N, C-alpha and C positions, 0 to 999 in steps of 0.2 A: 877759481877758477880757468883749466888754458883754454884754448878752444876745441879739445877733445869734444865728441861728442860721448855722454854719460852711456857706461851699458844699462844693461834693463835693470840688474838689481841696482844700481845708482836711482835709478828712476824710479820703481819702487818705493822707494824711502821718502825721496826729496822731490820728485817731480809734483810743479803747482804748490808746492809749501814754502812760507816765509816763516820767521820769527814773528807772532804778535806783534804789529807795532804799539799798542800802548802799553800790552806787561811784558811784553818779552817770553811769554810763553811757549816754549819751541814745539812742542803738540799743537794740533791744528786746534783751536777752539771749538767748541759746539756752540754755534749760534740757533740760541734757543730763543726763538724771536720771531712774531709774523712778520714784522713791519719795520722800514728804514727811515731815519729822519732825513728830508731834505733842505740843502745849505739854504737855499731858497726858491721862489715860484719858477724863476728862468731853468733853474735844474732840475726841477720836477716835471716842467715840460719836456725838458731834453732827452729827460729818462722816457716818458710814455710816448713820446714821437721818433725812438731808437735813433736820437742824434748824440745820444750819450752813453755809455756803458756804465751800470752803478745798481745798486741792489733799490726795488721798491716793496716789495711782498714776498713771501719765503715760496708763494705757491709758481712763481715767475723765478725765482732765482735767491740762493742765499750764500754767504760767503765758503762756509764747512762746504756745501755741496761745490761750489767752485772747485776749491781744489781738488776734490775726488774726480770732477770732469777734467782738469789740467792733466790728472795722472794718468787717467785711463788713456784717455786721446794721446798722452806721450807714450804712452807703452804698447798702444797699438799703431803707431803712425799714423794720427789723423790729424786734421787741422784743427777740429775744435770736437766738442761734446757737448750732451746733457743727460744729468741722473734724472730718473722717474721712479714710480713707486714700487714699480716689477719688471719683471722681463714682460708679461704679456703686455704690461701697460706701453711699454717702450716698442712692443710688433703695431699698437694701435695706432700710437703718433706717430710712428714712421709714414705707416699706407695712409694716415689722413692726409699727409704732405702730397701723396702721390696719385688717389686715386679718387675718381668721380665715379656718384653712382653709374653701373652700367659696366666699368671696365675692367681688367682682369688682373691679376698677378699669377705667374706660374711658380707652385712649390713643389720642394723633392717631396716624393713618399714618406721619405726615411727622417722623420720628426719627431722630437716631443710629442707626447697623447694627446698632452693639453693644446696642443700648438694646433694639430691635425682639427681639434675640437673648433678652436677658436677659429680658423679658417671657414671650418665648413660650415660652420653654425653660425654666429656670434656675427660674424661679417656678414651675412646675407640680410640684417637688418641694417646697414649703411649702404648695400646697392652695389658690395663688392666683391667679387667671383675669382673664385680660385681654379685654378685650371693643373691636375697635379702629374709630376713627370718623373720618370726612375732614373735616380742620382746613376744608376748604372749603366746607363743608357744614353749618352748626351744627346742622341740624336732626335730623343722624346721631348726634349727640351726645345729642340730646333722644330718640330712640327706642333707644338702644342702654342707658337707664338702668332697673334692676331692682330689686326690693329688696334685692338681694346687691349691689349697687353702692354703693361705700362713700368713692371717689376718683375724681379725671378727672387726667390726667397730658398734659403740650404742653410744648411747646419755643414761646420766645419767637420767636424765628429758627431756623429750621429746617434737620437738617443731616441731608443735602449741599447742599440745594437751595438755603439761604440765603432761604426764602418766609417771611416776617412772618403770624403767628396771633393772630387776632382775639381779643385776652384776654378784652375786659371783654364779650363775647358769650359765650362760654363760661365764663365767671363766674356770668355769671346762669342759664346752665343748672345750674351746680355749685348756687348758691342756691339755687335752684326745689325740686332732691334733696335737700337739704339733706347736702352732701357737699362737701369740700374740693376747691380747686383749687390743684394740683400744680404751679409752671410752671419749668422747666429752663432757665435765663437764662445758659448758657454763653458761648454766641454774640453776644449783646448784650452782657453785662456790665452791670452799674447805671449803667454812664456813659449809654450806648443807650437801656436800658429800664429802668424800677422796678417790676417786676410788681405789686407789693401796690399801685401806687397805680391801677392798673388792676382790682382786683378777687381777685389771686392771695394763698391764704391760706398759702402755703410756698412758697419757694423755693430749687433747687437748682441747685448751680455744679458743673460740676467744674475745681478750683481749677489745675488742668496747664494750662489753655486762657489765655485775655487775660488772669486776674486774675492766675496768677504771668506767663506772658505771653513767657518766657524759655526756655520746654521745657528745664527742669533738674530738674523737681521735680512729682512727683505729688499731687495731692489733692482734696478734694472738702468742702463743706461744705452744711449746710442750715440755711434763715433761718425764723425762726416770724414771721410777721407778728401774732400776736395778736389775730388777726380771727375767730376759730371758735370756736364755742360746744363745746366735744366732748362736754357733760353732755346734750346735747339728745337724746333720743328711746333711749339708751344702744345706740347704734350703735357706740360705741370705748371699749370697757369697759378697756382699758389706762389710758385716762387717768380716765376715769369712775367706776370700782369701785375699790375697796380694795385697795393691794398689797399683798402677803402679804410681800413681800421687805421690806417697810419699813414694821411693824408696822400695815397699814390706813391707811395716806395715801392719800386720794383725791389726784393730781395736779392735776386741773383746780381743784379746790378749793383745795389750797395754793398753786398757783403760778400761776394766774391765767393773765395774757396771754402768760405765756412758759412755759406748762406744757408744749406740744408740746416745744418744745427741751427741757426739764428729761426729759421721755419717752425722747427717742432719746438723750441720755447717759446716763441711769441706768438703761435697761429693755434700750437696745439698741446703744450701744460699749459699755457695759460686760459685756454677755455676749457677743456676737457679736464683740468684738475688733478692728475695723478702725479702729485707730489713728493717727491721722497724728505723722510725727515731727517732734518741736520743731525738727530742722534743714530740715527740708523748710519749716514752718510760718512760719521765719525767711524762708528764700529767697523764698517767696509773698508775705511782708507787704513786702519788699521791692520786689518787681515792683509790687505796689499802690500804691504812691506816685508809678508815674509813670504810673497807668492812664488818668488821661484826657489826659496828652500821645501817648502809643501810640493809646490807639481814635481820635483825631480824624486821627493818619495814617496808620491802617492804612484808615478809612474813605475819607478823600481818594483813598489811592492804588488804592483797591477801585474807586471810580468809574471814575476814570481808564482802569485797566485793563478795567474791562466796556465801555467806551466804544468802546477801539480795538476789542476782538474782535468785537465786534457787527459792527462795520465790516469784516472780516475773510470773504474769499471762500469759506472752508475751516470756516468757521463755521457751523453751522444753527442756532442760538438761543443767546443767555444769558441765563439765568435770573439777574437782579440787581433787588431791589428797588429802586436806587438811580436807575435806569433810567427814564426820563418812561414808557417804552413798556411797562413790566412789570406786568402782572397784580396786584401786590402794593402799588405802589407811593403806593396811595393809603393801604394800613394803614402802609406806612414812614410818611407825610407826619406820619400821624396819632402813633405810638408810637414813632419813632427818627426825631425831625427834625435830629438830628445827626449821622446819618448810617445807612446800613443794613447796618450790618458789614461784615466784612471777609472772609466766605466764602461764598462760591459756586458754581453750577455754569454749563458752558456744552458745549454737544452739538456733535460735530463732524460733516461730510457723509459721511467714511470709515466711520461705525460705529465699532466694539469695535475692530478692530485700527488705526485713525486713531487711539482715543485712548491706545492701549498704545504706539503710534511717539511721542505727542507727547511722553508721561512718558520714554523714554528720550533722548530727543534737546535737554531745557531742561536748560540750564547755571546759572544762578543758581537757581532754585526748587530743592527738596528734596524728592525725591520718600521720603515717610514717613508714618504712619498718624498725625498731629497734627494740631491746629488750633490758632491762636491764639499761634504765636510771633513774633518780633520779624525772623524770616528767612521769606522766600514760602516756601509750601509746596505741591506738587500731589500727588493720587492720582488713581488710577480707580476708582471706588468699586465697579463692578458686577465687579471681578478681585480683590478688598481687604476692604475694610471691608464691603460688603455682598454679599460671593461666597455666603453660605450660605443667602443669599435665592432663588426662584426668580424666573425673569426677571418673571413678572407681577405679586411683589413688589417685585422692583426696580426697575419703573416706576414703581407707585403710589407708593413715597418717595423718588423722584425721582433713582434712580441707575441707570438704562437703561443699557443696553451703551454708549451713546454720548456717555457722559456724561464729564466730567472734572471735577473740584472743586479749586478755589484758596481755600486762603488766604494772603491778601496780606500782605507784612510790611509793614517801615519804613523798606525800601533807599530808593533813588530811583526813583522811577514811571518814566522813561524809561529804565533799565537794565530794570526788568523787563517794560516794553513790548518791550525790543530784544531781550529772550531769547526772549518768546514768539514774535516775528516770525521768527527764524532759526528756531524749532521748527515750526511752522508752516509754513512755505515758502509758495509761490505758485502 
């Protein structure tokens, strides 16, 4: 190939992959093995001492997973990536590198309900404390910064409401505070938004959603932007201080602009153990090959459905950044000009009962707790994904009692609209 930088669709198909050197297989093989044979004792020692790159044990790394990691890093514009068992696992592994007991991180209030629950409750047992900020009020992030703050966490497109977050503005807050910005880019995918281009230092995904795209495999990934200096101020000893597990290596000093990805692998994945199955990696890789085609169809369909709902008499409001009237439309134009995503919410005039009734009447939409599938999906967050929150918190997170969340698939838009029309009635 020439010196031309490959385009997004080319990277989605080819990045990280080569024909298998032994068999010539074109598709990336599934290396369904627990372990890998060493060349000799010196080779084994160099691998275990981080003096050479290679495969040891699938809990730490696997050739199938490595192709997935390189592909997503290329699509996001990062220096390196690490695939793990789920999006939740990615969040645990990331924050383990950054936080010590008693430390804090700031998180946007508008997040996936499972993340809110994880941050609020599960992380307490690690001594990690979340401080909430309003993504519609950038100053609230500034006010939340304390000497214990070690990171800021946001979603590029927030789940469930589909609101767009001002990544650049919040990145500025992080830079001023000397802490990294972590962006969950699950709902956007790098096809719509590349957070690193707007100041993110770390990107995470639930690979289960749009990247895999077919509702058949769970996975997560961490992408290192290579933009943060982990040695400044002694805030991040996992990266800047000598690691006794590896004969005193300082990861920042040794690995430079992909030190964070290395730390996640050799300090997080190695010891916590949330390894991604090579089979799931293969399935997700296959999904990524059609990502640009699917995402554009998702977005085009979502806009058509949102426009239909906005004109229906049973609908009180539609929250979709792709609508010109939406409060996030300007941010959508800035960050996601190809489309505002395929997940959004709308509220019904009949409140909680109307939301539950609608879900039961839909026929083409699948009622389940997932997004980013080729199939169109529906859920009533207040009774499911956000049910652990009190009413005030549900409203703040965009999951009030009258709210229904849709994840629009790649079916014919006319069929989706007809299904909603019959379920809503007149």
